[in-house]
C-alpha positions as CSV (number, residue, x, y, z in Angstrom):
1,M,145.8,53.5,79.0
2,R,149.4,53.8,78.3
3,L,151.6,56.5,79.8
4,L,155.3,57.4,79.3
5,H,157.1,58.5,82.4
6,T,160.3,60.5,82.3
7,S,162.0,63.2,84.4
8,D,165.1,65.1,85.2
9,W,166.0,66.4,81.7
10,H,168.2,69.1,83.3
11,L,168.3,71.2,80.1
12,G,171.2,73.6,80.2
13,R,173.4,71.4,82.3
14,T,177.1,70.9,81.6
15,L,179.4,68.0,82.4
16,H,182.8,69.1,83.7
17,G,182.6,72.2,81.5
18,V,181.2,70.4,78.4
19,N,178.0,71.8,76.9
20,L,175.5,69.0,76.8
21,H,173.0,70.7,74.5
22,E,173.8,68.4,71.6
23,A,173.5,65.2,73.8
24,Q,170.3,66.4,75.3
25,S,168.8,67.1,71.9
26,A,169.7,63.6,70.8
27,V,168.0,61.8,73.8
28,L,164.9,64.0,73.5
29,E,164.8,63.2,69.8
30,R,164.7,59.5,70.7
31,I,161.9,60.0,73.2
32,C,159.9,61.9,70.6
33,R,160.4,59.0,68.1
34,L,159.3,56.5,70.7
35,V,156.1,58.4,71.3
36,E,155.4,59.1,67.6
37,D,156.0,55.5,66.5
38,P,155.6,53.0,69.4
39,A,157.4,49.7,68.7
40,D,154.4,47.6,69.6
41,G,151.9,50.0,68.0
42,V,150.1,50.8,71.3
43,P,149.6,54.6,71.4
44,I,150.9,56.6,74.3
45,D,148.1,58.6,75.8
46,A,150.3,61.0,77.9
47,V,153.9,61.8,78.6
48,L,154.6,62.5,82.3
49,V,157.6,64.7,83.0
50,A,158.2,64.7,86.8
51,G,160.3,67.8,87.4
52,D,163.7,69.3,86.7
53,V,163.0,70.2,83.1
54,Y,165.8,72.7,83.4
55,D,169.0,72.6,85.3
56,R,168.7,76.1,86.8
57,G,166.0,78.7,87.3
58,V,167.2,80.9,84.4
59,P,168.1,78.4,81.7
60,P,170.1,79.3,78.5
61,V,168.1,80.4,75.5
62,E,169.1,77.3,73.5
63,S,167.6,75.1,76.3
64,V,164.3,77.0,76.3
65,Q,164.2,76.6,72.5
66,L,164.9,72.9,72.8
67,F,162.1,72.5,75.4
68,E,159.6,74.4,73.2
69,W,160.6,72.2,70.2
70,T,160.1,69.1,72.2
71,L,156.7,70.2,73.6
72,A,155.5,71.2,70.1
73,R,156.5,67.8,68.7
74,L,155.0,65.7,71.5
75,S,151.8,67.6,71.7
76,Q,151.0,66.8,68.1
77,V,150.5,63.2,69.1
78,T,149.8,63.0,72.8
79,T,149.1,64.9,76.0
80,V,152.1,66.2,78.0
81,V,151.8,66.7,81.8
82,I,154.8,68.5,83.4
83,T,155.6,69.4,87.0
84,S,158.5,71.6,88.3
85,G,161.4,70.2,90.2
86,N,163.9,71.7,92.7
87,H,166.2,72.9,89.9
88,D,163.4,74.7,88.0
89,S,162.0,78.1,88.7
90,A,158.3,77.1,89.1
91,I,157.1,80.5,88.0
92,R,159.2,80.6,84.8
93,L,158.6,77.0,83.9
94,G,154.9,77.5,84.5
95,Y,154.6,80.6,82.3
96,G,151.6,80.0,80.0
97,A,150.1,77.3,82.2
98,G,146.8,79.3,82.2
99,L,147.0,79.7,78.4
100,F,147.8,76.2,77.4
101,R,144.8,74.0,76.7
102,D,144.2,70.3,76.1
103,R,147.5,68.7,75.3
104,I,150.1,70.7,77.3
105,R,149.4,70.8,81.0
106,M,151.9,72.6,83.2
107,I,151.5,72.0,87.0
108,T,153.8,74.3,88.9
109,D,151.5,75.9,91.4
110,P,151.2,74.0,94.7
111,T,147.8,75.4,95.4
112,R,146.5,73.4,92.4
113,L,148.0,70.0,93.3
114,D,144.6,68.5,94.1
115,L,143.1,69.6,90.8
116,P,143.7,66.7,88.4
117,V,144.2,66.5,84.7
118,L,141.3,64.2,83.7
119,L,142.4,61.9,80.8
120,E,140.6,59.1,78.9
121,G,142.9,56.6,77.2
122,S,142.5,55.3,73.7
123,D,141.2,52.1,75.2
124,G,138.5,53.9,77.3
125,V,140.3,53.8,80.6
126,G,140.0,57.0,82.6
127,A,142.6,58.5,85.0
128,A,142.9,61.5,87.3
129,I,146.5,62.7,87.0
130,Y,147.7,64.9,89.9
131,G,150.9,67.0,89.7
132,V,152.8,67.8,92.9
133,P,155.4,70.4,92.0
134,Y,158.6,70.4,94.1
135,L,157.5,71.6,97.6
136,D,159.9,74.0,99.3
137,V,159.4,73.0,102.9
138,D,159.4,76.4,104.5
139,H,156.8,77.7,102.1
140,A,154.7,74.5,101.8
141,R,154.4,73.9,105.5
142,V,152.4,77.1,105.8
143,L,150.5,76.8,102.5
144,L,149.3,73.2,103.1
145,A,148.4,73.8,106.8
146,G,145.0,75.0,105.8
147,G,145.2,78.1,108.0
148,G,146.2,76.2,111.2
149,E,149.6,75.8,112.8
150,P,152.4,75.3,110.2
151,L,153.2,71.7,109.5
152,A,156.4,70.1,110.8
153,R,159.5,71.4,109.0
154,S,160.1,68.3,106.9
155,H,159.6,66.9,103.4
156,Q,157.7,64.0,105.0
157,A,155.1,66.4,106.5
158,V,154.5,68.5,103.4
159,L,154.4,65.7,100.9
160,A,152.1,63.7,103.2
161,A,149.8,66.7,103.4
162,A,149.8,67.1,99.6
163,C,148.9,63.4,99.1
164,D,146.1,63.7,101.8
165,R,144.6,66.5,99.7
166,I,144.8,64.3,96.6
167,R,143.2,61.4,98.3
168,T,140.3,63.6,99.5
169,D,139.7,64.9,96.0
170,L,140.0,61.4,94.5
171,A,137.4,60.1,97.0
172,G,134.8,62.1,95.2
173,R,135.6,60.7,91.8
174,T,134.5,57.2,90.7
175,G,135.8,54.9,88.0
176,L,139.1,56.6,87.6
177,R,142.6,55.3,88.1
178,S,144.9,57.6,90.1
179,I,148.3,58.9,88.9
180,V,150.6,61.3,90.9
181,L,153.7,63.1,89.7
182,A,156.1,64.1,92.5
183,H,159.6,65.3,92.8
184,A,161.1,63.9,96.1
185,F,163.7,61.6,97.6
186,V,161.9,58.4,98.8
187,A,163.6,56.4,101.5
188,G,165.3,53.3,100.3
189,A,166.2,54.7,96.9
190,D,169.8,55.2,95.8
191,P,171.1,58.7,94.9
192,S,174.0,59.6,92.5
193,D,176.5,62.4,92.6
194,S,174.6,64.7,90.3
195,E,171.4,65.4,92.3
196,R,171.3,68.6,94.3
197,S,170.6,68.1,98.0
198,I,167.1,68.9,99.2
199,A,167.9,68.2,102.9
200,V,166.1,70.2,105.5
201,G,167.5,69.9,109.0
202,G,169.7,67.1,107.7
203,V,166.8,65.0,106.5
204,D,165.8,64.8,102.8
205,R,163.8,61.5,102.6
206,V,160.1,60.7,102.7
207,A,158.5,57.3,103.3
208,G,157.0,55.6,100.2
209,T,153.9,55.0,102.2
210,V,152.8,58.6,101.6
211,F,151.6,57.4,98.2
212,A,149.3,54.7,99.7
213,G,146.1,54.4,97.7
214,I,147.6,55.9,94.6
215,D,147.7,53.5,91.6
216,Y,151.0,54.9,90.2
217,A,153.4,57.5,91.5
218,A,155.7,58.9,88.8
219,L,158.7,60.2,90.6
220,G,161.5,62.6,89.7
221,H,164.7,63.8,91.4
222,L,166.9,60.7,91.6
223,H,168.8,60.0,88.3
224,G,168.8,56.2,88.5
225,P,165.7,54.2,87.5
226,Q,164.4,52.3,90.5
227,A,161.4,51.1,92.5
228,P,161.4,52.2,96.2
229,E,159.2,50.5,98.7
230,C,155.7,51.9,99.0
231,G,152.3,51.3,100.4
232,E,150.5,48.1,99.5
233,G,148.5,48.4,96.2
234,S,150.6,51.3,94.9
235,V,153.3,51.3,92.3
236,V,156.1,53.9,92.8
237,R,158.8,54.4,90.3
238,Y,161.7,56.7,89.4
239,S,162.3,56.8,85.7
240,G,165.7,58.4,86.3
241,S,167.3,61.0,84.0
242,P,167.4,60.1,80.2
243,L,171.1,61.2,80.0
244,R,174.1,60.5,82.3
245,Y,175.0,63.6,84.3
246,S,178.0,62.3,86.4
247,F,180.5,59.5,86.4
248,S,178.6,58.0,89.3
249,E,175.9,57.3,86.6
250,Q,178.3,55.6,84.1
251,D,176.9,52.2,84.7
252,H,173.2,53.3,84.7
253,T,171.1,52.0,81.9
254,K,169.1,55.1,81.1
255,V,165.4,54.5,80.4
256,V,161.9,55.9,80.1
257,L,159.1,53.9,81.6
258,L,156.0,52.7,79.7
259,V,153.2,52.5,82.2
260,D,150.2,50.4,81.3
261,V,147.1,51.3,83.4
262,P,144.2,48.8,83.1
263,A,140.7,49.5,84.1
264,V,141.2,47.3,87.2
265,G,144.2,45.6,88.7
266,P,147.9,46.6,89.2
267,V,149.7,48.9,86.9
268,E,152.4,47.4,84.7
269,V,155.7,49.2,84.1
270,T,158.1,48.4,81.2
271,P,161.5,50.2,81.0
272,V,162.6,51.2,77.5
273,E,166.3,51.9,77.1
274,V,167.4,55.3,75.9
275,E,170.5,55.0,73.8
276,Q,173.2,57.3,75.0
277,P,174.9,59.6,72.5
278,R,178.3,59.0,74.1
279,P,179.5,56.3,76.6
280,M,181.3,57.0,79.9
281,A,184.4,55.3,81.4
282,T,186.7,55.5,84.3
283,L,190.3,54.6,83.6
284,R,193.3,54.0,85.9
285,G,196.9,53.2,85.3
286,R,200.4,54.4,84.3
287,L,200.3,57.0,81.5
288,D,202.3,55.0,79.1
289,D,200.1,52.0,79.6
290,L,196.9,54.1,79.2
291,L,198.3,55.4,75.9
292,S,199.3,52.1,74.5
293,D,196.8,49.5,75.8
294,E,194.8,48.3,72.8
295,S,192.0,47.0,75.1
296,L,191.1,50.6,75.8
297,S,190.4,51.5,72.2
298,D,186.6,51.2,72.9
299,H,186.9,54.2,75.2
300,E,188.6,56.6,72.7
301,G,185.2,58.2,71.9
302,S,183.9,58.1,75.5
303,W,183.7,60.8,78.1
304,V,186.4,59.6,80.5
305,R,187.9,60.4,83.8
306,V,191.4,59.1,84.3
307,T,193.5,58.4,87.4
308,V,197.2,58.3,86.5
309,T,199.4,56.2,88.9
310,D,202.9,57.2,87.8
311,R,205.3,57.9,90.7
312,V,205.9,61.4,89.4
313,R,203.2,63.4,87.7
314,P,203.9,63.3,84.0
315,D,204.5,66.5,82.0
316,S,201.6,67.8,79.8
317,L,199.4,65.2,81.3
318,M,196.0,66.4,80.0
319,D,197.3,67.0,76.5
320,R,198.9,63.6,76.3
321,L,195.7,61.9,77.5
322,K,193.6,63.9,75.0
323,S,195.8,62.8,72.2
324,R,194.2,59.3,72.6
325,F,191.1,60.1,74.6
326,P,189.8,63.5,73.2
327,Q,186.8,63.5,75.5
328,T,188.9,63.4,78.7
329,L,187.0,65.4,81.3
330,Q,188.7,64.7,84.7
331,V,192.3,63.7,85.5
332,F,193.7,62.7,88.9
333,H,197.3,61.8,89.9
334,E,197.4,59.1,92.6
335,P,200.8,57.5,92.6
336,D,201.0,53.8,93.4
337,G,202.3,53.3,96.9
338,A,201.4,56.9,97.8
339,V,202.1,57.9,101.4
340,E,200.5,60.7,103.4
341,R,202.6,63.8,103.8
342,R,204.2,63.9,107.2
343,R,202.9,66.6,109.4
344,G,205.6,69.2,110.2
345,G,206.5,69.9,113.8
346,T,207.3,73.2,115.4
347,T,211.1,72.9,114.6
348,P,212.2,75.9,112.4
349,V,213.1,74.8,108.9
350,S,216.6,76.2,109.3
351,E,217.2,73.9,112.2
352,R,215.9,70.7,110.6
353,D,218.1,68.0,109.0
354,P,218.3,68.4,105.2
355,R,217.4,64.8,104.6
356,E,214.3,65.1,106.7
357,L,213.3,68.3,104.9
358,G,214.0,66.5,101.6
359,A,211.9,63.5,102.6
360,D,209.0,65.7,103.5
361,F,209.3,67.7,100.3
362,I,209.6,64.7,98.0
363,A,206.7,63.0,99.7
364,H,204.5,66.1,99.2
365,V,205.4,66.4,95.5
366,T,205.4,62.8,94.5
367,K,203.1,61.2,97.2
368,T,205.7,58.5,97.6
369,T,208.7,57.8,99.9
370,A,211.9,59.4,98.7
371,S,214.7,57.2,97.5
372,D,218.3,57.5,98.9
373,G,219.4,58.9,95.6
374,E,216.8,61.6,95.7
375,L,217.7,62.5,99.2
376,E,221.4,62.8,98.3
377,V,220.6,65.2,95.5
378,F,218.3,67.2,97.7
379,T,220.9,67.4,100.5
380,A,223.6,68.5,98.1
381,G,221.4,71.2,96.7
382,F,220.3,72.3,100.1
383,E,223.9,72.6,101.4
384,A,224.9,74.5,98.2
385,A,222.1,77.0,98.8
386,V,223.0,77.5,102.4
387,K,226.7,78.2,101.5
388,A,225.6,80.6,98.8
389,Q,223.4,82.5,101.2
390,Q,226.2,82.6,103.8
391,L,228.6,84.0,101.2
392,A,226.1,86.7,100.1
393,E,225.6,87.7,103.8
394,A,229.3,87.9,104.3
395,Q,229.8,90.2,101.3
396,E,227.0,92.5,102.5
397,V,228.8,92.8,105.9
398,A,232.1,93.6,104.1
């Protein structure tokens, strides 16, 4: 049996204000082509989507349409099993779950997490596929307590209880391989900047050992593909998101996972790279250098974040950067040799030395130590302003 594991599509997400609908359409098109025409000719018996189909509970209309289009296309050639993540509205995502049959299986109701999708592969291998939707701790600790005292208020407690229910059901089935979809943060895995925190009481992680006895755990939530430690005999994987959703992911190789499940023996996992519609880059340097450096030409079509190190913030900074890098999304000004702004004391401004005032002001504006010339100009201006104020006050008295 061959499965394709993916997760965290986050349809409807933006990247620093940029609508990602076109980019998301492109990566889903590539996933559909992979399923429709596998490179090695081995058919894919099911696509597993482990949560966070949408980026928010009420997604944009165009995102709903994209999801419908993707489901319709995939279900023509394979079975699709989908669970809800912490970004999804389980009820909205699961609409129609009771109506769909055969090739589209939505699992968003935690009361049904121990009722598997039974699947027979093209090679005759059978599997029980269990979907664990994202478990809100405060709700799940009561729901999964079985009428007794609520479980401990932790992700570890509720996911462990969910997997215990799955193992109980699995014990009554023979000759089937076991697959679990779950949306969780497994200890030892590495997060990125684009995942929403699911911490409860300051703790968001669960031990990989909760999946002990399960042949393959298809995880969602973390956006980097990785293999956290787990119980002996189990294979636990994050597929990661198919698209980069933050600059912390710029070095990720985005993949989907081909999962080969034999009748006996360990599951084999093969990552397949998903080509990105646009690269990402982080640039740093003086503005003139950034605009003239020929070695940066490869990034002219990339999504970029830029840190400009000029001593004084250049005028029209964003416009000038976009003249070369049209997809500039973030700009920071961090002057080389920057100093922290001195903390002001309690001395009234009117009683402080003009050069001291000037030094503080220039350090605040430029993030660098003021030069003697700058201090002289500031002092002259300050003294001129004081004299002008004194003259105006004298005229009012007269």
